[in-house]
Backbone bond lengths (Angstrom), bond angles and torsions (degrees), N, CA, C in turn:
res aa  C-N    CA-C-N  psi(-1)  N-CA   C-N-CA  omega(-1)  CA-C   N-CA-C  phi
1 M - - - 1.442 - - 1.526 110.90 -
2 K 1.362 116.94 -42.19 1.454 120.43 179.54 1.520 111.11 -62.08
3 K 1.351 116.99 -37.64 1.461 120.41 179.03 1.525 110.91 -65.76
4 L 1.329 117.54 -37.90 1.451 122.26 178.94 1.523 110.87 -64.88
5 I 1.310 117.13 -43.85 1.467 121.49 178.86 1.527 110.10 -65.32
6 A 1.323 117.00 -42.67 1.463 121.02 179.26 1.530 110.73 -62.42
7 A 1.327 117.08 -42.07 1.462 120.98 178.49 1.524 110.96 -64.24
8 A 1.316 118.03 -39.61 1.464 122.18 178.55 1.518 110.80 -65.14
9 L 1.327 117.82 -39.85 1.461 121.31 179.60 1.521 111.55 -67.90
10 V 1.324 117.64 -35.22 1.458 121.46 177.84 1.525 110.08 -70.32
11 A 1.325 118.23 -39.88 1.462 122.01 -177.63 1.519 112.62 -74.85
12 L 1.323 118.37 -25.66 1.458 121.74 -176.36 1.523 113.29 -58.04
13 P 1.332 120.63 -49.64 1.461 118.98 179.04 1.521 112.72 -61.81
14 M 1.334 118.12 -34.76 1.455 120.27 179.32 1.518 110.81 -67.13
15 A 1.296 118.86 -37.37 1.459 121.90 -179.23 1.517 111.12 -69.33
16 A 1.328 117.85 -30.67 1.458 121.16 -177.32 1.525 112.11 -87.60
17 Q 1.321 117.28 -10.68 1.448 120.92 -176.13 1.531 110.64 -74.53
18 A 1.325 115.91 132.51 1.467 121.08 -179.85 1.527 109.98 -80.96
19 G 1.351 115.40 162.56 1.454 121.11 174.06 1.512 109.86 -65.33
20 D 1.311 117.04 177.06 1.460 121.23 -176.14 1.525 110.80 -110.28
21 P 1.333 117.59 105.69 1.459 120.16 -179.68 1.527 113.33 -86.08
22 T 1.346 117.59 -0.80 1.456 118.72 -176.74 1.522 110.46 -69.67
23 G 1.319 115.13 149.24 1.452 121.38 179.66 1.520 110.56 135.12
24 L 1.315 115.58 -169.81 1.460 122.02 -177.97 1.524 109.76 -97.59
25 W 1.330 115.85 129.12 1.464 122.85 -177.18 1.527 110.07 -125.61
26 Q 1.320 115.01 150.37 1.469 121.11 174.89 1.521 108.06 -112.76
27 T 1.335 116.40 128.53 1.458 120.28 178.91 1.522 109.62 -70.19
28 A 1.311 116.20 161.26 1.462 120.39 174.98 1.522 108.07 -65.77
29 P 1.328 118.44 139.24 1.466 119.54 178.33 1.534 110.64 -66.52
30 N 1.335 115.30 145.42 1.467 118.56 175.97 1.525 109.19 -80.31
31 D 1.312 117.73 -171.78 1.469 121.77 -177.37 1.522 112.62 -61.63
32 D 1.335 117.35 -24.31 1.461 121.76 179.17 1.526 112.58 -92.42
33 G 1.339 117.30 1.42 1.454 121.62 -179.89 1.517 114.44 85.07
34 K 1.328 117.78 5.58 1.464 121.61 -179.91 1.525 109.96 -81.29
35 F 1.332 115.87 143.20 1.461 120.73 178.48 1.517 109.98 -146.02
36 L 1.317 115.20 166.43 1.461 122.28 177.32 1.514 109.67 -119.40
37 Q 1.321 116.18 157.68 1.452 121.46 169.06 1.519 107.11 -110.91
38 V 1.334 115.42 136.00 1.456 122.16 -174.24 1.522 109.33 -128.15
39 Q 1.327 115.88 128.27 1.461 121.20 173.86 1.518 107.51 -91.09
40 V 1.339 116.89 114.51 1.465 122.16 178.61 1.523 107.52 -94.63
41 H 1.333 115.56 133.10 1.461 121.11 -172.38 1.519 109.83 -153.38
42 A 1.325 116.12 168.77 1.467 120.26 172.18 1.525 107.44 -67.55
43 C 1.317 116.39 138.28 1.464 120.61 179.37 1.526 109.66 -63.83
44 T 1.320 116.91 141.60 1.457 120.10 179.09 1.530 111.07 -70.76
45 S 1.330 117.29 -29.40 1.467 120.03 -179.02 1.527 112.50 -80.02
46 N 1.347 116.58 -22.02 1.460 121.03 -179.91 1.525 107.77 -157.31
47 A 1.306 117.57 103.13 1.466 122.49 -175.19 1.526 112.94 -63.63
48 A 1.328 118.13 -14.32 1.461 120.82 177.82 1.532 111.56 -81.59
49 E 1.322 117.15 -8.03 1.467 121.50 179.70 1.524 110.32 -108.20
50 I 1.331 115.17 157.27 1.462 122.10 -179.97 1.525 109.05 -104.44
51 C 1.338 115.59 137.12 1.459 123.02 176.48 1.529 108.75 -130.04
52 G 1.313 116.79 166.37 1.452 121.19 176.59 1.516 110.25 -145.01
53 T 1.334 115.70 138.92 1.455 122.44 -178.19 1.519 109.23 -123.45
54 I 1.319 116.97 135.48 1.468 121.58 177.84 1.523 108.26 -70.07
55 T 1.337 116.31 126.72 1.465 120.73 -177.86 1.520 113.03 -118.86
56 G 1.324 117.98 -10.68 1.453 119.75 -178.49 1.512 111.77 -169.05
57 A 1.323 114.91 170.49 1.459 121.46 -179.92 1.521 108.35 -141.74
58 G 1.322 116.42 152.85 1.453 120.31 -179.97 1.510 111.86 -150.09
59 G 1.316 115.80 175.85 1.458 121.02 179.18 1.519 113.06 67.77
60 G 1.326 116.38 24.59 1.462 119.97 -179.32 1.519 113.77 95.86
61 A 1.333 117.23 -2.12 1.466 120.07 176.85 1.522 109.01 -73.20
62 T 1.315 116.22 146.96 1.456 120.09 178.82 1.530 110.15 -84.24
63 A 1.306 115.64 161.26 1.464 121.35 -177.82 1.524 111.69 -92.69
64 E 1.332 118.27 18.28 1.463 121.50 -176.07 1.529 113.71 -62.20
65 N 1.338 117.47 -22.62 1.467 120.28 -178.58 1.528 113.53 -97.60
66 N 1.325 117.19 2.83 1.466 119.63 179.14 1.528 110.23 -56.61
67 G 1.327 115.12 134.92 1.455 121.17 179.64 1.522 114.04 90.83
68 K 1.317 117.59 -9.93 1.466 120.34 -179.51 1.527 110.88 -85.20
69 P 1.337 116.55 142.91 1.468 118.81 174.76 1.523 109.93 -71.16
70 I 1.330 115.56 140.56 1.463 120.27 178.07 1.527 111.04 -118.31
71 I 1.334 117.82 -29.73 1.467 121.27 171.05 1.519 108.21 -133.95
72 W 1.335 115.89 147.15 1.459 119.97 177.98 1.525 110.27 -159.33
73 G 1.321 113.83 154.87 1.459 120.98 174.71 1.519 115.91 73.48
74 M 1.323 118.31 19.67 1.468 120.76 -179.87 1.520 109.74 -76.01
75 R 1.330 116.05 129.09 1.462 121.24 -178.82 1.530 109.95 -114.14
76 A 1.320 115.72 135.12 1.472 120.25 179.25 1.516 109.83 -62.29
77 R 1.328 115.60 134.22 1.460 122.04 179.37 1.518 111.45 -128.62
78 G 1.290 116.49 22.28 1.460 121.66 -179.13 1.508 108.67 140.36
79 D 1.296 115.67 -177.30 1.458 119.83 -179.73 1.525 110.19 -60.71
80 D 1.310 116.38 122.13 1.459 123.89 171.22 1.529 114.66 63.07
81 Y 1.335 117.88 27.03 1.465 120.69 179.84 1.526 110.22 -142.16
82 W 1.324 116.42 130.27 1.457 123.34 178.46 1.523 107.43 -130.85
83 N 1.341 116.93 143.77 1.468 118.80 178.20 1.521 110.56 -149.63
84 R 1.320 114.85 -170.49 1.470 123.98 -178.79 1.514 112.54 61.71
85 G 1.322 115.89 24.58 1.456 120.36 176.47 1.515 110.15 -108.13
86 N 1.303 115.28 -164.72 1.459 121.77 -179.89 1.518 109.72 -132.53
87 V 1.333 114.48 153.10 1.453 120.99 173.28 1.528 107.59 -132.73
88 W 1.330 115.39 137.64 1.452 121.47 176.57 1.516 107.83 -100.82
89 A 1.319 117.17 128.35 1.463 122.03 178.21 1.528 108.24 -98.95
90 P 1.330 118.02 105.26 1.465 120.00 -177.59 1.535 113.53 -59.88
91 D 1.348 117.01 -31.22 1.464 118.89 -177.87 1.527 112.97 -68.24
92 T 1.330 117.70 -26.56 1.467 121.11 179.21 1.526 111.86 -112.23
93 D 1.347 116.95 -9.27 1.459 123.52 -175.58 1.530 111.17 54.84
94 K 1.337 115.02 40.74 1.460 120.69 178.27 1.526 109.21 -125.55
95 T 1.331 114.76 154.79 1.460 122.12 178.79 1.524 108.99 -110.41
96 Y 1.331 115.99 137.47 1.464 122.04 -177.14 1.523 110.02 -127.58
97 R 1.329 116.46 153.00 1.468 121.41 168.70 1.519 105.85 -64.52
98 A 1.318 116.45 142.77 1.455 117.58 -171.50 1.517 112.99 -142.98
99 N 1.323 113.41 163.14 1.452 122.28 169.29 1.515 107.27 -143.42
100 I 1.322 115.43 156.20 1.458 120.72 177.15 1.515 109.29 -131.81
101 T 1.320 114.63 146.18 1.456 121.97 178.44 1.525 107.85 -128.98
102 L 1.323 116.41 129.32 1.452 122.10 178.39 1.516 109.16 -96.32
103 S 1.329 116.04 126.73 1.461 121.84 178.05 1.527 107.80 -136.18
104 G 1.322 116.42 93.16 1.461 120.62 -177.29 1.512 110.43 64.14
105 N 1.335 117.22 -120.56 1.460 122.28 178.76 1.522 112.28 -99.20
106 T 1.326 116.60 22.65 1.463 121.95 177.35 1.521 109.08 -121.07
107 L 1.314 115.39 132.77 1.458 121.97 174.99 1.524 106.59 -113.78
108 V 1.323 116.46 113.59 1.464 121.13 179.90 1.526 107.01 -90.27
109 V 1.321 115.87 115.04 1.457 122.75 -178.50 1.522 107.33 -106.85
110 Q 1.325 116.29 122.18 1.468 120.75 -176.80 1.524 109.25 -124.88
111 G 1.332 115.41 127.48 1.454 121.75 175.56 1.514 109.14 -113.86
112 C 1.341 117.01 140.35 1.467 121.27 -175.67 1.527 111.47 -132.67
113 V 1.313 114.55 149.74 1.455 122.68 172.10 1.518 106.42 -110.33
114 A 1.311 116.44 123.74 1.469 122.87 179.16 1.527 112.27 56.39
115 G 1.324 117.39 20.90 1.452 120.98 178.62 1.519 114.64 69.51
116 L 1.328 117.46 1.22 1.460 120.93 -176.55 1.515 113.58 -110.26
117 F 1.306 116.40 -41.21 1.456 121.40 -176.67 1.520 108.35 -104.59
118 C 1.331 115.80 109.86 1.457 120.71 -173.37 1.514 111.44 -123.16
119 R 1.323 114.52 152.20 1.461 122.13 175.52 1.513 106.86 -134.31
120 S 1.322 116.89 133.69 1.465 122.19 -178.43 1.516 110.75 -115.49
121 S 1.315 115.55 153.76 1.450 122.24 174.96 1.525 108.00 -141.05
122 N 1.315 117.00 134.75 1.465 122.30 178.31 1.514 109.08 -95.86
123 W 1.322 115.84 117.01 1.451 121.85 177.48 1.523 108.23 -98.45
124 T 1.330 116.72 145.57 1.457 122.97 -178.60 1.525 109.98 -109.77
125 R 1.332 116.13 134.98 1.471 119.92 -179.51 1.533 109.69 -68.71
126 V 1.323 115.78 130.06 1.456 122.06 176.20 1.521 109.08 -93.27
127 Q 1.333 117.59 -42.91 1.460 122.60 176.77 1.498 110.48 -155.16
């Protein structure tokens, strides 16, 4: 019985651990084929939160936003899900409440206004 309890206690942290969204991601191209590359990392102000910084542009997009934060303050809420953060939409220059979901090599980034009007974008892992 003691071995069973010990095994359950060891497995519990692994079951609660979220996937790893850190790395380089490419945003979905817009209607003109322009996209950004985003480095997702632990936030410098709080290592328990996830942030993302624009590091490149492609498909004819300019590099004017390189170095700017695009997601910040994402907190793990279970396996492969982070929320209560923010996302900046460069095309509208607006910031939205956001959540992200990791599914294999796809990061679904969703920004919402008042929790009712939401827009999602599927980012693809580059590395």
